[in-house]
DRENPA-3360 file (N, C-alpha, C; in nm, 2 decimals, always signed):
BEGIN
1 = MNKLDQEE = +5.49/+6.93/+14.62/+5.45/+6.92/+14.47/+5.45/+7.06/+14.41 ~ +5.49/+7.07/+14.29/+5.48/+7.19/+14.22/+5.34/+7.24/+14.19 ~ +5.32/+7.37/+14.20/+5.19/+7.43/+14.17/+5.18/+7.44/+14.02 ~ +5.07/+7.39/+13.96/+5.05/+7.40/+13.82/+4.95/+7.52/+13.79 ~ +4.98/+7.58/+13.67/+4.88/+7.69/+13.63/+4.76/+7.62/+13.57 ~ +4.66/+7.69/+13.53/+4.54/+7.63/+13.48/+4.56/+7.55/+13.36 ~ +4.64/+7.60/+13.26/+4.66/+7.52/+13.14/+4.74/+7.39/+13.17 ~ +4.84/+7.40/+13.26/+4.91/+7.28/+13.29/+4.82/+7.17/+13.36;
9 = QEILDAFE = +4.73/+7.22/+13.45/+4.64/+7.13/+13.52/+4.55/+7.07/+13.42 ~ +4.50/+7.14/+13.32/+4.41/+7.08/+13.22/+4.48/+6.98/+13.14 ~ +4.60/+7.00/+13.11/+4.68/+6.90/+13.03/+4.70/+6.77/+13.12 ~ +4.74/+6.79/+13.24/+4.76/+6.68/+13.33/+4.63/+6.60/+13.35 ~ +4.52/+6.67/+13.37/+4.39/+6.60/+13.38/+4.35/+6.52/+13.26 ~ +4.37/+6.58/+13.14/+4.34/+6.51/+13.02/+4.43/+6.39/+13.00 ~ +4.56/+6.40/+13.04/+4.65/+6.29/+13.03/+4.61/+6.18/+13.12 ~ +4.58/+6.21/+13.24/+4.54/+6.11/+13.34/+4.41/+6.04/+13.31;
17 = SDQLTRSA = +4.32/+6.11/+13.24/+4.19/+6.05/+13.21/+4.19/+5.99/+13.06 ~ +4.31/+5.97/+13.01/+4.33/+5.91/+12.87/+4.25/+5.99/+12.76 ~ +4.24/+6.12/+12.77/+4.16/+6.19/+12.67/+4.26/+6.25/+12.56 ~ +4.39/+6.23/+12.58/+4.48/+6.28/+12.48/+4.50/+6.17/+12.37 ~ +4.51/+6.22/+12.24/+4.54/+6.14/+12.13/+4.67/+6.18/+12.06 ~ +4.73/+6.09/+12.00/+4.86/+6.12/+11.92/+4.82/+6.18/+11.79 ~ +4.91/+6.27/+11.75/+4.90/+6.33/+11.62/+4.93/+6.22/+11.51 ~ +4.89/+6.25/+11.39/+4.92/+6.15/+11.28/+5.07/+6.13/+11.26;
25 = NWQEELEQ = +5.15/+6.23/+11.28/+5.29/+6.22/+11.25/+5.37/+6.23/+11.39 ~ +5.32/+6.16/+11.49/+5.38/+6.17/+11.62/+5.52/+6.13/+11.63 ~ +5.56/+6.02/+11.55/+5.69/+5.97/+11.55/+5.79/+6.08/+11.50 ~ +5.76/+6.15/+11.39/+5.84/+6.25/+11.34/+5.85/+6.37/+11.44 ~ +5.74/+6.40/+11.50/+5.75/+6.51/+11.60/+5.83/+6.47/+11.72 ~ +5.82/+6.35/+11.76/+5.90/+6.30/+11.87/+6.05/+6.31/+11.84 ~ +6.09/+6.26/+11.72/+6.23/+6.27/+11.68/+6.28/+6.41/+11.67 ~ +6.19/+6.50/+11.62/+6.23/+6.64/+11.61/+6.26/+6.70/+11.75;
33 = HRKIASAT = +6.17/+6.67/+11.85/+6.19/+6.72/+11.98/+6.31/+6.66/+12.05 ~ +6.34/+6.53/+12.02/+6.46/+6.47/+12.07/+6.58/+6.54/+12.02 ~ +6.59/+6.58/+11.89/+6.70/+6.65/+11.84/+6.71/+6.79/+11.90 ~ +6.60/+6.86/+11.92/+6.61/+6.99/+11.98/+6.66/+6.98/+12.12 ~ +6.61/+6.88/+12.20/+6.65/+6.87/+12.34/+6.80/+6.83/+12.34 ~ +6.85/+6.75/+12.26/+6.99/+6.71/+12.25/+7.08/+6.83/+12.22 ~ +7.04/+6.91/+12.12/+7.11/+7.03/+12.09/+7.11/+7.13/+12.20 ~ +7.00/+7.14/+12.27/+6.99/+7.24/+12.37/+7.08/+7.20/+12.49;
41 = LSQNSTIS = +7.09/+7.07/+12.52/+7.17/+7.03/+12.63/+7.31/+7.02/+12.60 ~ +7.35/+7.02/+12.48/+7.49/+7.01/+12.44/+7.56/+7.14/+12.42 ~ +7.48/+7.25/+12.42/+7.53/+7.38/+12.40/+7.60/+7.43/+12.53 ~ +7.71/+7.50/+12.52/+7.78/+7.56/+12.63/+7.73/+7.70/+12.65 ~ +7.72/+7.75/+12.77/+7.68/+7.88/+12.80/+7.79/+7.95/+12.87 ~ +7.79/+8.08/+12.86/+7.88/+8.16/+12.93/+7.81/+8.23/+13.05 ~ +7.88/+8.23/+13.16/+7.82/+8.30/+13.28/+7.93/+8.39/+13.33 ~ +7.88/+8.49/+13.41/+7.97/+8.58/+13.48/+7.96/+8.57/+13.63;
49 = VSVSEKDL = +8.07/+8.55/+13.69/+8.07/+8.53/+13.84/+8.17/+8.62/+13.90 ~ +8.14/+8.68/+14.00/+8.24/+8.77/+14.07/+8.30/+8.68/+14.18 ~ +8.44/+8.68/+14.19/+8.51/+8.62/+14.29/+8.62/+8.71/+14.34 ~ +8.66/+8.69/+14.46/+8.76/+8.78/+14.52/+8.89/+8.75/+14.44 ~ +8.98/+8.85/+14.45/+9.11/+8.84/+14.38/+9.19/+8.72/+14.44 ~ +9.18/+8.71/+14.57/+9.25/+8.60/+14.64/+9.20/+8.46/+14.58 ~ +9.07/+8.45/+14.58/+9.02/+8.32/+14.53/+9.05/+8.30/+14.38 ~ +9.05/+8.40/+14.30/+9.09/+8.39/+14.16/+9.23/+8.35/+14.15;
57 = RLLQKRAL = +9.32/+8.41/+14.22/+9.46/+8.37/+14.22/+9.48/+8.22/+14.26 ~ +9.41/+8.18/+14.36/+9.42/+8.04/+14.41/+9.36/+7.94/+14.30 ~ +9.25/+7.98/+14.24/+9.19/+7.90/+14.13/+9.29/+7.89/+14.01 ~ +9.36/+8.00/+13.98/+9.45/+8.00/+13.87/+9.57/+7.91/+13.90 ~ +9.62/+7.92/+14.03/+9.73/+7.84/+14.07/+9.69/+7.69/+14.06 ~ +9.58/+7.65/+14.11/+9.53/+7.51/+14.11/+9.51/+7.46/+13.97 ~ +9.45/+7.55/+13.88/+9.43/+7.51/+13.74/+9.56/+7.49/+13.67 ~ +9.66/+7.57/+13.70/+9.80/+7.55/+13.64/+9.85/+7.42/+13.68;
65 = AEGLSYPS = +9.84/+7.38/+13.81/+9.89/+7.25/+13.86/+9.82/+7.14/+13.79 ~ +9.69/+7.16/+13.76/+9.61/+7.05/+13.69/+9.63/+7.05/+13.54 ~ +9.71/+7.15/+13.49/+9.73/+7.16/+13.34/+9.61/+7.21/+13.26 ~ +9.53/+7.29/+13.33/+9.41/+7.34/+13.27/+9.41/+7.49/+13.27 ~ +9.33/+7.56/+13.18/+9.31/+7.70/+13.19/+9.21/+7.72/+13.32 ~ +9.21/+7.83/+13.38/+9.13/+7.85/+13.49/+8.98/+7.84/+13.46 ~ +8.93/+7.89/+13.34/+8.79/+7.87/+13.31/+8.75/+7.73/+13.30 ~ +8.84/+7.65/+13.23/+8.82/+7.50/+13.22/+8.82/+7.44/+13.35;
73 = FISSILHK = +8.91/+7.48/+13.44/+8.92/+7.42/+13.58/+8.79/+7.45/+13.65 ~ +8.74/+7.58/+13.65/+8.62/+7.61/+13.72/+8.50/+7.53/+13.66 ~ +8.49/+7.52/+13.53/+8.39/+7.44/+13.47/+8.39/+7.30/+13.52 ~ +8.51/+7.24/+13.53/+8.53/+7.10/+13.57/+8.48/+7.09/+13.72 ~ +8.51/+7.19/+13.80/+8.47/+7.18/+13.94/+8.32/+7.19/+13.95 ~ +8.25/+7.28/+13.87/+8.11/+7.29/+13.88/+8.04/+7.16/+13.83 ~ +8.10/+7.10/+13.72/+8.04/+6.98/+13.67/+8.05/+6.86/+13.77 ~ +8.17/+6.85/+13.83/+8.18/+6.75/+13.93/+8.09/+6.77/+14.05;
81 = FIEGKLVE = +8.07/+6.89/+14.09/+7.98/+6.92/+14.20/+7.84/+6.88/+14.17 ~ +7.78/+6.92/+14.05/+7.65/+6.89/+14.02/+7.63/+6.74/+14.00 ~ +7.73/+6.67/+13.96/+7.72/+6.52/+13.94/+7.74/+6.45/+14.07 ~ +7.77/+6.52/+14.18/+7.80/+6.46/+14.31/+7.93/+6.39/+14.32 ~ +8.02/+6.43/+14.23/+8.16/+6.36/+14.23/+8.27/+6.45/+14.28 ~ +8.24/+6.57/+14.33/+8.34/+6.66/+14.38/+8.40/+6.60/+14.51 ~ +8.53/+6.58/+14.51/+8.59/+6.53/+14.63/+8.69/+6.63/+14.68 ~ +8.68/+6.66/+14.80/+8.77/+6.76/+14.86/+8.90/+6.70/+14.89;
89 = IS = +9.01/+6.77/+14.85/+9.14/+6.73/+14.88/+9.21/+6.83/+14.97 ~ +9.30/+6.78/+15.05/+9.36/+6.87/+15.14/+9.51/+6.89/+15.11;
% end
């Protein structure tokens, strides 16, 4: 189990003992937080990764065969991996 800091533990304790109350405009706040979460999750981020020249050439070659740019191909590989859908081909 994750270690909670003091503030997190106090919030958890209050929740578990039914001491928390909803704000008067909780539905509006909930909708606002949903929109923020959705926007956050839909944003693309740029990362920098070092790969060997040989691996880069092979990625570019495989991407070309798939009809994708190599950055799109790498993004596709990562997405499939985290979704558990990456299938190794030989």
